[in-house]
N, C-alpha and C positions, 0 to 999 in steps of 0.2 A: 504494500500500500504506500502511496506517495502523498505527502502533505504538500499541497500547493494552493489551497484556498483559504481566504481570511474574510471575516465579516464583523462589522460592528452592529450592535442591535440595541434597541430601547425597549426592554421587556415591559409588559403591562404591570402596572402597580395598582392594586385595588384601592378604590376610594370608598371607604365604608359608608360615609354619609350619602354619597350619590347612589350607592347600591340599595341602601335602606329606603331612600326616597322613591326609587324605581319600584321596589317591592310593594310599598304602600300605595303608590299612585296607579300602578298597573296590575296589581294583584299577581306579582311574579314570585317564583321561588328564588332563593338566593342565587343559584347558578344561572337561571334565566336573566336575572337582573345584572349579574356580573357580565354575562355575554353582551347584553344590550349596552351596558356602560362602556365596555371595550369598543364596540362598534361605533358608538356615538362620540366618545370622548378621547379615545386613544389610538385607534387604528390608523387614522390619517397622520397623526403626529409621529407615530412609529415609522410609517412608510416614508415620510419626509426626511426623517433622520437617517434612515438606512440609505436612501438615495443620495443625500448630501455626503455621507461618509464614503460612498463608493469612489469619490474623487481620490481618496487616499488609499483605500483598501485595494482598489483595482491597480493602482500604481505599485503597491507592495507585491501583489500577485504577479505583475509583469516583470518585476526586477528580482523576485525571489527565485532561487534555484530549487526546484522540488527536491525534497529529502525523503528517503525511504524510511518508513516507520513500521512498527508492528501493527498498529491499529488506528492510525489517525490520518485522515485525508483533508480535514477542514477544522479551523479554529474559529469559534464565535466568541467575541468578547462583548458581554452585556454591560452597557453603561447605566449605572444606577445611582440614585441619591443615597441609598442605604443598602449595604450588603445584606441580602436576605439569605444567601446560600454561599458560604465561604469555600465550599468544596469545588473541586474541578470535576465536572460531569462528562461522561462519555456515552453517547448514544449512537450506535452504529458507525463509529469512526469519526463522529463530529464531537470535538471537545469544546465544552462551554465553560467559561469562567467569568465571574463578575468583577468589575472594577468601579471605583467611585468616579463620578463624573458630575461636574457642576454645570447643569444645563442653563441656569440663569446667566452665568458668566459667558458661556459659549454663545448664546444668542445675541449678546451685546458686542461681540468681538468683530474685528475686520475679517474678511475672507482668509487672508494669510494666517492670522492668528487662530482662526477656526481650524484650518488645515493642521496647524501645529498641534492643537489640542486633540484633534481626532487621532493623529498619528501617535501622539504620546499615550493615549488611552489604549490604542491597539497594541502597541509595543509592550506596555505594562502587562496586559493580559497574556500576550503571546509568550513573553519570557517566563511567566509562571508555568505555562503548559510545557515549554521547552525544558525547564528544570525538572518537571515531573517525568518527562520522557527521555531525559538525558541527551537532549539535542543542544549543541553549542549555541549560545546566545549570539555569538559573533555572526551567525548566518542572518539574523534579522538586523543586527547592528550595521552590517555592511549595506543592507538595503536602505536603512535610515540615512547613512552617510551619502548614498547616491541621490536620495530624494532631496537632501539638504543642498547638495551641489547644484541641483536643478531648480533651486528656489521654490520647491514644492509645486512646480508646474508639471502637471500630468499631461504631457503632449507627446505624440509619437507619430511615426510614419507607418501607416497600415500596409500599403502596397504601392509598387511603382512599376511603370512600363517605360522603356526608352524606345522611341520611334524616330528613326533617323537621328537628327541632332538635338531632338527635344525630349526631355524627361517629364513624364506625367506621374504624379503621385497623389495619394489620398492622405491628408493629414488629419489627425484626431486631436482635439483639444478638450480635455475633460475638466470641467469646472465644478464647483459645488452644486450649482443649480441647473446645469445643462451640459450637454456634449455637443460641440460644434464640429461638423465635418467640412473639410475644405479640399478643393482641388489646388494643387501646387504645380505650376508649369514653369519649367526651367529651360531656357534656350540661351546658350553661350553665357553672357554675363547678365542676362535679364531673367527676372523672376516675377511671376504673377500668382497671387492667391485669390481664390474665388470661393465664397461660402456656398456650400451645397445645401445644408439645412442644419437646424438645431434640433436636438433630440433630448428626451428625458435622460437624466444622469444615471442610467443603469444599463449594464451591458446587454441585458435582454432586449432593450429598446434600440439602442444605437447599433448593437452587434448584428441585429437582424438586417440592417441596411448594408452591411459589408459582406457581400457575397463574392463578387469577382469583377475584374476589369476585363472588358471584351471589346475588340475592334470589329466593327461592321461597316464596310464601305468607308465613307469619309468621316465616321464618328467613332469616338471612344466612349464606351458606356460603363457606368458604375451600376452593376446589377445587385439586387438584394439576394437574400438566401432563397427566395422563391423565383429567382430569375426575372423579377420585374425591374423595370428601369427606375433607378433612383435619380440619376443625373446623366447628362451626355455633353460631350464637347465636340464641336465641329472643327476639324483640323484646319480648314482654310481660314476660318475666323480667328482661330488661335494664332495662326501664322501672321495675320494682319496685326493682331494686338502685340505680339512680341516684337514686331518691327517698330512699333510706336512707343512701347512702354520702356521707361528707363529702369535701371536696376533698383529693386527694393528687397530688403532682407527677409 
């Protein structure tokens, strides 16, 4: 089994007062009221936090070299106000650990400081699991060093094609609130970037758009996983633009 996936989570915290109010107002059992409270007051907050944290966790996954373990393929770090379960849990190879997280402070921080806090929480939990499994902590520390060198900017090239003297590539920029997909066209000393679209900040959303690059006639297509057209470039128009456009980084 190989460990290669990491996730931050915001687990549901019961609100006794809200649950009792739901039980009284809607004649619900405790469990029914608990489920309703989660759906009404927590589910969207949890989803938003998980999506935001993907900016850092996906970067860790991309830079982390998978390590062979006995029974762990994923680590989930639960961010909580109060530790309710100090134990490290293992369910079917998914190790879960809780760490303290100040959500009030997090929400008031700049995007850069939010990224730092997310990464700090993830690494704190991952190191606990690594120590439990006798995995060298240097493996995650090396990833943190690389992220710091990149100023916490989670951007990378997905795929490229060179056609004659021009290189076409798809650039991915993963921010806290969205993922931007760009065409990048490079011809000699000239470079053009063109936004394709912005996607929700989760690999299940933007990843579905990244199927393959395909040439058909005078066009270069970006196709999604279902072979549907996401974007296309016309070679003649690109040639005209590269003749007019000055160099840009």
